[in-house]
N, C-alpha and C positions, 0 to 999 in steps of 0.2 A: 524710501530710497534704498537701493541695493548697497551692500557693503563693498568697500574697496580698501586696499592697503594704501594708507596715506604716506608711508615712509618707504622709499625704494631708491636705488642708486641712479635710476635713469629718468626720474620725473614722470613716469607713465601715469601715476595716479592723478596728476593734474589734468592730463589729457582725457582720462576717463571722466573726471568730474566735469570738465568742460562739455564733453559729449552728453552727459546726463542733463546738464543745464540746457543744452540746445534742444534735446528731446522735450524737456518740460516746456520750453518756449513754443514749440510747435503744437503741443497739446493745448497750451493756453490760447494760442491763436484760433484753433478749431473751436474751443469752448466759447470764446468771445463771439466769433463770427456766426456760428451755427446754433449752438445750444442756448445761449442767453441773449445774443444780439446787442450787447453793450460791453464796454471795457471792464476788465477785471485786473486784479493785482494778486501776485503770488509771492509770499515770503519764504525764504529758505535760509538754512544755516548749515554749518559743518561742526561736528563734534566727535571726539574720540570715544570709543567704548571704554578704553582704559584711561581713566582720569589722570593717572600718573604721567601719561604722555602729553597731556593737554597743558603744556607749559606756556602756551600763548593763547589761552582762552579769550583774552581780551580782544584778539584780532578776529575771532569767529562770531562776530555780531550778526544779527539778522540782516539779510539783504532782500531787495525787492526786484521782481521782474515787472517792469513797467514799459508801456509804449514810449516812443520818442516824445510825444506830448503827454504830460501827466494828466490822467483823466480825473474827472469829478464823478465819483460813484455815489449816487444818491439813494439807491435802493438795492435790496437783495432779490434775486430772481430764483424761485424754486425750480429745480430741474429733476427729471427722472433719470436716475443713475443707469438704468437698463438701456434707455434711449441713447444716452451719451456713450455707453459702451459699444452699442451697435454702430454709432456714427464713427467712433474711433477705428473700429474694425473695418468699416467700409472705406474710410480714408486710407488706412494702411494698405489696403488691397489695391489701390489705384496704382497705375504705372508711375515710375519715379518722375518723369518729366511733367506729368499732370500735377502731381503733388507739389513739385517745386513752383509751378505757375500759380496754383491755388494758394500756396503759402504766401507768395508775394502779393497776390490779390487780397487775401484776408488781412494782411498787415496794413494795406492801404485802407481797407474798410474800417479797421479798428481806429486808425488815425482819423478817419472822417467822423467817427463817433466821439472822438476826444476834442475835436475842434470847437471853438466857441462861435466863430464867425460863419454865417451861412455860406458865404462865397468859398471859404476854405473847405467846408464840408462837401459842397457840390463838386469841387475839383477833385478831392481825394476819392469820393464815392464813384464818380465817373471813371476815374483811373482804375479803381478796383474792378468795375465791370469790364473795362477794356482788356485788362490783363487776363481775366477769366475766360472771356468768350470771343475776343477778336480773332484769335487763331491765325491762320495763314493770311498772307497779303491779299488784298482784294481792292478792286477799283471802286467799290461801293462806299458811299459816305459813312464815316465811322458811326455817327448817331443812328443811321438806319440799320447798319450791320449789328451793332450791339443790342439795340432794342428788339430787332426782329429775331435774332438768335436767342436772346434771353427768353422771349415769349414762346418760341418754338421748343426750346429745351425743357421749359417747365411743362408745356403741353396743356391738355385740357380742352374743354369746349371752345369754339371760336370766340364767343363773347369774352371768356377769360383771357384768351391769348391777345385779343385786341386791347383789353384793359391793361394787361401787363406791358404790352408794347408801348402804349401811350404813356404809362407811368415812367418808363425808362426814357422815352423821347422827351418828356417834360423835364426830366433831370438834365438832359443835354441842352435844353433851352436855358435852364438855370446856369449850367456850366458856361455856355456861350456868353451870357450876360456877365458872368464873373470874369471871364478872360478878357472881355472888352471894357472892363473898368466900371461896370454898373454895380450898384449896391443892391443886394437882395433884401435888405432891410425895408426898402420902400414897398415891397410886396406884402409886408405884414405876415399874417399866419399862413398865406398861400405857399410861401417858400418852405416854411417849416413842415407843413403838411406834405408837400411834394417830396421833400427829403426823407421824411419818415416812411412814406409809401415806397419810395425807391429802395430804401434800406431793407424793407421786408421782401421786396421782389429779389433783391440781391441774395438774401439768405435762402430763399427758395431755389434760386439758381444753383447755389452750392449744394443743397440737398439733392437736386436733380443730378448733379455730377456724381455724387456718392451712389445714388441708385443705379445710374447707368454703368458705372464701374469701369469705364474706358474713355478714350478720347472720342468725342462725337465726330461723326462724318458731317461736317458743316454744310457741304454742298447738298447732301440729301436732306439734312434737317431744315435748310432754308426753304425747301419746296413742299415739305409735308410735316404735319404735326408729329412730335415725338410721342409714341404710344407705349404704355407700360403693360 
């Protein structure tokens, strides 16, 4: 972390520290949603270089950046630092409005991966998709719009696009069951498999945003496959 003067007459160091923490949270969201695909935790602390100033060291205990729902982290996921660096640079190059929407979307995705109940996972994951790709208002049903746009944004052969569209459409079927009071536990492993498949499609959608580097022209994208 960069150095900052912690003692000043106007309290500006606290504003800087808050800004650094906010930046760390944004990077953490990107790492969780794109790089590893599951929740992470980051610990941080503050300390003086000059120990003689550290008269309240007992207050500077380690703190954690955690999602609203505390996650159960069961495994470590190896990642390529060079790939992560590329993803961070691509994300930073996006227009501000797209970054804001994707950050809100990624935070919902992270919550979906923290949830224990399949119904809650389905609701948060569907909302993550909607924030990312719903875009401008449209008279089209939300499940069709989100599934179709997700498949087209990822692109690829027709067979792949049809498969991705079905995975997201199936997620909305789970979401509809959840919103109407049905229990997804009755579906056994089918619900879990569907949620995991949809999560992977969501992560691919995010990577497609990074590669595109700008706001998609949704009207055009709905009519033809996105080609790289």
